[in-house]
C-alpha positions in Angstrom: -18.4 0.4 -58.4 -16.8 -3.0 -59.0 -18.1 -4.6 -55.8 -21.6 -3.3 -56.6 -21.4 -4.7 -60.2 -20.1 -8.1 -59.1 -22.8 -8.6 -56.5 -25.5 -7.5 -58.9 -24.3 -9.8 -61.8 -23.2 -12.9 -59.8 -26.7 -14.2 -59.1 -27.9 -13.5 -62.7 -24.9 -15.3 -64.2 -25.1 -18.3 -61.8 -28.8 -18.7 -62.4 -28.5 -18.6 -66.2 -25.7 -21.1 -66.2 -27.4 -23.4 -63.7 -30.4 -23.6 -66.0 -28.0 -25.0 -68.7 -25.8 -27.3 -66.5 -28.5 -28.4 -64.0 -28.6 -27.5 -60.4 -26.6 -30.7 -59.5 -23.7 -28.8 -61.2 -24.3 -25.7 -59.2 -20.7 -25.6 -58.0 -19.5 -25.6 -61.6 -21.7 -22.6 -62.4 -20.4 -20.8 -59.3 -16.8 -21.6 -60.3 -17.2 -20.3 -63.8 -18.7 -17.0 -62.6 -16.0 -16.7 -59.9 -13.3 -17.1 -62.6 -14.9 -14.4 -64.7 -14.9 -12.0 -61.7 -11.2 -12.8 -61.0 -10.3 -12.2 -64.6 -12.0 -8.8 -64.4 -10.0 -7.9 -61.4 -6.8 -8.9 -63.2 -7.4 -7.1 -66.4 -9.6 -4.0 -65.7 -7.0 -2.2 -63.6 -4.7 -2.2 -66.7 -7.0 -1.9 -69.6 -9.9 0.0 -68.0 -13.4 -1.0 -67.2 -15.2 -2.0 -70.4 -18.1 0.2 -71.7 -20.5 -2.7 -70.9 -19.0 -4.5 -67.9 -22.0 -6.8 -67.5 -21.7 -8.0 -71.1 -17.9 -8.5 -70.6 -18.5 -10.7 -67.6 -21.2 -12.7 -69.5 -18.9 -13.3 -72.5 -16.0 -14.3 -70.2 -18.2 -16.7 -68.2 -19.6 -18.2 -71.4 -16.1 -18.8 -72.9 -15.0 -20.4 -69.6 -18.1 -22.6 -69.5 -17.5 -23.8 -73.1 -13.8 -24.6 -72.3 -15.0 -26.8 -69.4 -17.6 -28.7 -71.2 -15.2 -29.5 -74.1 -12.8 -31.0 -71.6 -15.1 -32.9 -69.3 -16.1 -36.4 -70.3 -19.3 -35.9 -68.2 -20.6 -33.5 -70.9 -19.3 -35.5 -73.9 -22.7 -36.8 -75.1 -24.5 -33.5 -74.5 -21.7 -31.2 -75.5 -23.3 -29.8 -78.7 -26.6 -29.2 -77.0 -25.0 -27.5 -74.0 -22.7 -25.5 -76.1 -25.6 -24.3 -78.2 -27.5 -23.3 -75.1 -24.5 -21.3 -73.8 -24.0 -19.5 -77.1 -27.7 -18.5 -77.0 -27.3 -16.8 -73.7 -27.8 -13.0 -74.3 -24.9 -10.6 -73.5 -26.9 -9.4 -70.5 -29.5 -11.2 -68.5 -32.3 -8.8 -68.1 -36.0 -8.7 -67.3 -38.3 -11.3 -66.0 -40.7 -13.2 -68.3 -44.0 -14.7 -67.3 -46.1 -17.3 -69.0 -47.7 -20.1 -67.1 -44.9 -20.4 -64.6 -42.1 -18.3 -63.2 -39.6 -17.8 -65.9 -37.1 -15.6 -64.0 -34.0 -17.7 -63.5 -33.1 -16.2 -60.2 -36.6 -16.8 -58.7 -36.5 -20.3 -60.2 -33.2 -21.0 -58.5 -34.5 -19.8 -55.2 -37.3 -22.3 -55.4 -34.9 -25.0 -56.3 -32.7 -24.1 -53.4 -35.7 -24.2 -51.1 -36.5 -27.9 -51.8 -38.0 -29.7 -48.8 -35.2 -32.3 -48.9 -32.9 -29.5 -47.8 -33.2 -28.1 -44.3 -34.6 -24.6 -43.9 -31.3 -23.2 -42.5 -29.3 -24.8 -45.3 -31.8 -23.6 -47.9 -31.4 -20.0 -46.9 -27.7 -20.1 -46.6 -27.4 -21.6 -50.1 -29.8 -19.1 -51.7 -28.1 -16.1 -50.1 -24.6 -17.3 -51.3 -25.6 -18.5 -54.8 -28.2 -15.9 -55.9 -27.5 -12.9 -53.8 -23.7 -12.9 -53.9 -23.4 -12.9 -50.1 -20.1 -13.8 -48.6 -19.9 -16.4 -45.8 -19.3 -13.6 -43.2 -22.4 -11.8 -44.2 -24.5 -14.9 -44.0 -23.0 -15.8 -40.6 -24.0 -12.3 -39.4 -27.5 -12.7 -40.7 -27.8 -16.0 -38.8 -26.0 -14.9 -35.7 -23.7 -17.9 -36.0 -20.1 -18.7 -37.0 -18.5 -18.7 -40.4 -17.5 -22.3 -40.0 -21.1 -23.3 -39.3 -22.2 -21.5 -42.5 -19.5 -23.1 -44.6 -20.8 -26.5 -43.4 -24.4 -25.6 -44.3 -23.4 -24.7 -47.8 -21.4 -27.9 -48.3 -24.2 -30.0 -46.9 -26.9 -28.3 -49.1 -24.9 -28.8 -52.3 -24.2 -32.4 -51.4 -27.9 -32.9 -50.8 -28.7 -31.5 -54.2 -26.1 -33.9 -55.8 -27.2 -37.0 -53.9 -31.0 -36.5 -54.3 -30.9 -35.3 -57.9 -33.0 -32.2 -57.1 -34.1 -30.7 -60.4 -33.9 -27.0 -61.5 -37.5 -26.4 -61.8 -40.5 -24.6 -60.4 -43.0 -27.1 -58.9 -46.7 -26.7 -59.3 -49.7 -26.5 -57.0 -49.4 -27.5 -53.4 -45.7 -28.4 -53.7 -44.8 -24.9 -54.8 -46.8 -23.4 -52.0 -45.0 -25.6 -49.5 -41.7 -24.1 -50.5 -43.0 -20.5 -50.3 -42.0 -19.9 -46.7 -38.4 -20.7 -47.5 -38.4 -18.4 -50.5 -40.0 -15.6 -48.5 -37.4 -16.0 -45.8 -34.6 -15.7 -48.3 -36.0 -12.6 -49.8 -36.5 -11.2 -46.3 -32.9 -11.7 -45.4 -31.8 -10.3 -48.8 -33.8 -7.1 -48.1 -32.5 -6.9 -44.5 -28.9 -7.0 -45.6 -29.6 -4.1 -48.0 -31.6 -2.1 -45.4 -29.0 -2.6 -42.6 -25.8 -3.8 -44.2 -23.5 -6.0 -42.1 -20.3 -4.4 -43.5 -19.0 -1.8 -45.9 -19.0 2.0 -45.8 -22.7 2.7 -45.7 -25.5 1.3 -43.5 -27.7 1.1 -46.7 -27.2 -1.0 -49.8 -30.0 0.0 -52.0 -29.2 -2.4 -54.8 -30.0 -5.3 -52.5 -33.2 -3.7 -51.4 -34.3 -3.1 -55.0 -33.5 -6.7 -56.0 -35.4 -8.1 -53.0 -38.4 -5.9 -54.0 -38.1 -7.0 -57.6 -38.2 -10.7 -56.7 -41.0 -10.3 -54.2 -43.0 -8.4 -56.7 -42.5 -11.2 -59.3 -43.7 -13.7 -56.7 -46.7 -11.6 -55.7 -47.7 -11.2 -59.3 -47.7 -15.0 -59.9 -50.8 -17.0 -59.1 -48.8 -19.3 -56.9 -47.3 -16.5 -54.9 -50.4 -14.2 -54.7 -51.0 -15.0 -51.0 -51.4 -12.7 -48.0 -48.0 -13.4 -46.5 -46.3 -12.5 -49.8 -48.1 -9.2 -49.9 -47.2 -8.6 -46.3 -43.5 -9.1 -46.9 -43.6 -6.9 -49.9 -45.4 -4.3 -47.8 -42.6 -4.4 -45.2 -40.0 -3.9 -48.0 -41.8 -1.0 -49.6 -42.5 0.8 -46.4 -39.0 0.4 -45.0 -37.5 1.4 -48.4 -39.5 4.6 -48.3 -37.4 5.8 -45.4 -34.0 5.1 -47.0 -33.5 8.6 -48.5 -33.6 10.1 -45.0 -31.4 7.5 -43.1 -28.2 9.3 -43.9 -27.2 12.9 -44.5 -25.3 14.2 -47.5 -22.0 13.3 -45.9 -23.1 9.7 -45.2 -23.7 10.3 -41.5 -26.4 8.1 -40.0 -29.6 9.8 -38.9 -31.8 8.1 -36.3 -35.5 7.8 -36.9 -36.2 10.7 -34.5 -33.7 12.9 -36.4 -34.8 12.2 -40.0 -36.5 14.8 -42.3 -39.7 13.0 -43.1 -40.3 15.2 -46.2 -37.5 13.1 -47.8 -39.4 9.9 -47.4 -40.7 8.4 -50.6 -44.5 8.7 -50.3 -45.0 6.8 -53.5 -43.4 3.7 -51.9 -45.5 4.3 -48.7 -48.7 4.3 -50.8 -47.6 1.1 -52.5 -46.7 -0.5 -49.2 -50.1 0.4 -47.6 -51.8 -1.1 -50.7 -50.0 -4.4 -50.3 -50.7 -4.4 -46.6 -54.4 -4.1 -47.5 -54.0 -7.1 -49.9 -52.4 -9.0 -47.1 -55.3 -8.5 -44.8 -57.4 -11.3 -46.4 -57.5 -14.8 -44.8 -57.0 -16.0 -41.3 -53.3 -16.5 -41.1 -51.2 -13.9 -39.2 -47.6 -14.1 -40.2 -44.5 -12.3 -38.8 -44.5 -10.3 -42.0 -48.0 -9.0 -41.2 -46.8 -7.7 -37.9 -43.7 -6.2 -39.3 -45.7 -4.4 -42.0 -48.1 -3.1 -39.3 -45.1 -1.7 -37.4 -43.6 -0.1 -40.5 -47.0 1.4 -41.3 -47.2 3.0 -37.9 -43.8 4.7 -38.5 -44.6 5.8 -42.1 -48.0 7.3 -41.3 -46.8 9.2 -38.1 -46.4 12.9 -38.7 -43.3 13.0 -36.5 -41.5 10.9 -34.0 -43.2 12.3 -31.0 -46.7 11.4 -32.4 -45.7 7.9 -33.4 -48.2 5.4 -32.0 -45.7 3.4 -29.9 -48.5 1.8 -27.9 -49.8 0.1 -31.1 -46.2 -0.7 -32.1 -45.7 -2.4 -28.8 -48.9 -4.4 -29.2 -47.6 -5.7 -32.6 -44.3 -6.7 -30.9 -46.2 -8.4 -28.1 -48.0 -10.6 -30.7 -44.8 -11.1 -32.6 -42.8 -12.5 -29.7 -45.7 -15.0 -29.2 -45.0 -16.6 -32.5 -41.2 -16.1 -32.7 -38.4 -17.1 -30.4 -35.9 -14.8 -32.1 -33.9 -12.8 -29.5 -33.6 -9.9 -32.1 -37.4 -9.6 -32.1 -37.4 -9.5 -28.3 -34.6 -6.8 -28.5 -36.7 -4.7 -30.9 -39.7 -5.1 -28.6 -37.5 -3.7 -25.7 -37.1 -0.5 -27.7 -40.8 -0.2 -28.1 -41.3 -0.9 -24.3 -38.8 1.9 -23.6 -40.7 4.3 -25.8 -44.0 3.6 -24.0 -42.9 3.0 -20.4 -39.4 4.5 -20.2 -35.8 3.4 -20.4 -35.8 1.4 -17.2 -38.7 -0.7 -18.4 -36.7 -1.2 -21.6 -33.8 -2.5 -19.6 -36.0 -4.9 -17.7 -37.4 -6.2 -21.1 -33.8 -6.9 -22.2 -33.1 -8.8 -19.0 -36.1 -11.0 -19.7 -34.9 -12.0 -23.2 -34.4 -15.8 -23.6 -31.0 -16.9 -24.8 -29.4 -13.5 -24.5 -26.0 -15.1 -25.2 -27.0 -15.2 -28.9 -27.0 -11.4 -28.9 -23.5 -10.9 -27.3 -21.9 -10.6 -30.8 -24.7 -8.4 -32.2 -23.7 -4.8 -32.2 -27.3 -3.4 -31.9 -27.7 -5.4 -28.6 -25.0 -3.2 -27.0 -26.1 -0.1 -28.8 -29.6 -0.4 -27.5 -28.4 -0.9 -24.0 -26.1 2.0 -24.4 -29.0 4.2 -25.4 -31.0 3.1 -22.4 -28.1 3.7 -20.1 -27.6 7.2 -21.5 -31.3 8.0 -21.1 -31.0 6.8 -17.4 -28.0 9.2 -17.1 -25.5 6.4 -16.5 -23.2 7.9 -19.1 -20.0 5.9 -18.3 -21.9 2.6 -18.6 -23.5 3.9 -21.8 -20.0 4.8 -23.2 -18.8 1.3 -22.5 -21.7 -0.2 -24.4 -21.2 2.1 -27.4 -17.6 1.1 -27.5 -18.5 -2.6 -27.5 -21.0 -2.0 -30.3 -18.4 -0.1 -32.3 -16.1 -3.1 -32.1 -18.8 -5.5 -33.4 -20.1 -3.5 -36.4 -18.6 -4.0 -39.8 -20.1 -0.7 -41.3 -17.9 2.3 -41.3 -20.7 4.9 -40.9 -22.0 2.9 -37.9 -18.6 2.9 -36.2 -18.4 6.7 -36.7 -21.9 7.2 -35.3 -21.2 5.0 -32.3 -17.8 6.6 -31.7 -19.4 10.0 -31.4 -22.0 8.8 -29.1 -19.3 7.2 -26.9 -17.4 10.5 -26.9 -20.4 12.5 -26.0 -21.1 10.2 -23.0 -17.5 10.3 -21.8 -17.3 14.1 -22.0 -20.8 14.6 -20.7 -21.7 16.7 -23.7 -24.9 16.5 -25.8 -24.8 14.3 -28.9 -25.5 16.3 -32.0 -27.1 14.0 -34.6 -25.7 14.4 -38.2 -22.6 16.2 -36.9 -20.3 13.2 -36.6 -17.8 12.7 -39.3 -18.7 9.9 -41.6 -17.5 8.5 -45.0 -18.6 10.2 -48.2 -22.0 9.1 -49.4 -20.5 8.6 -52.8 -18.1 5.9 -51.4 
C-alpha cells in the first residue's frame, strides 16, 4: 500500500511545488517531497497510517517547504508571496482543470521537461523520474541502458533547466506541438511500465496504466493535443488495458494471451479504444502508435487466439520496423513471424535483428527464444533460455512463470498454464 501511495502522490506533490518554486528549483521540490516520504516511513510504523495519508504527505511537504524558504536568502524578497502560495495548496491535489490552456500541473510539468533545449533522451528520463515516481533502475530498464547512464541524463537535464532558465509553462501554437512527441513518448513509457512492470510482485501495475490514460485523455481533449497520433496512443493504452483483467489468475499467476479467458476483457475499454483509433485515422502521417493500435485492435477483436489475424499483425510489424530501429520492435515482429510461418522462421527473424547485443539483458529476448526452442522440441536449449530470462526479470510472478516453464522442459512434461505457484494477487 505504501509503495503504491508514494508513487501515486510523488508526481502530484512535485508538480504542485514546482509551480510555486519554478522549474529551475525542481531539485528543491523533489527534495521536499522525498523528505515527506521519509518522514512517513519513520512515523507511520509506530503511530499508524493516517486516515488521509495523501493529505498527511501534503501537509508535511508544505511545512518542510515553508521551513526552507524562511531560511534561504534566495527566497528572502519573495518569501511572503511564496509562503502564501504554499499555504493555498489544497490538502490533496485532485482533478484536472481546463480553461484556455492545460491547467493540470503534472501535464504542465511534462511539457516543461520536454523543452527542445533538452535532448529527447534526457527529457524522457527527467519526466519519468520527476512526474511518475520512477526509480533510476526502472528508467534504465525502459531505456535498455545502465543506471549510471540514467543518473547522468538526469543531472544533465536539471543543469540544462538551471542554465537556460527554462520556464514552468505550457507554450502555445507551433511551439507546443513541437514538444508533443516528447510528451507522447513519456506517456507511452509510463503506460508500458504499468502494463509490463520491470520489478515488483505483479507483472501489472494498474495505477500507472490509469495515470497514463488520464494524462493522455487530458492531452487528447485539449485543442493543442487533439491530433491523430495522440488519439492513436490513447487507443493503444485503452485496448491494452482492456486485457489486464485476464492477464493473471486469482493467485497472481501469469496467463499467456493464448490462455486468457476473453470474457474477462473489458469491452467498454475496447470500444473506447476502437473509437480513438477511428479518430486517429485522419491525416496523412502514420506514427508508431497507429501501428501499435492496429496490432492491439487485431488482438482485441479476435474471437480466440487461433482465429487471430496474425498475417495482418505481421503486416503492421513489417511497416513498424521500417520506421523504427528498435530491437524490441524487431523482437516482437519475430513473434508474429513465428505465428504465421512457424518457430524456425521466428528464429531466423531474431538472427536478423540489428544490434542484438542491446537485447542480451532483456529477459523477454531469452524468453521468446526459449519459446521457439520449445516449439522446435529442443527442450534443453529452451530450458537454458528460460533460466537466463528468469535471472534478468525483476518481477516475482514472471520468475515463477519462467521457472515452471524451465522445469517442464527439463522434465519433458507439458507446461500447464495457470498452475505454477505465484505470489498472491493481493500483494
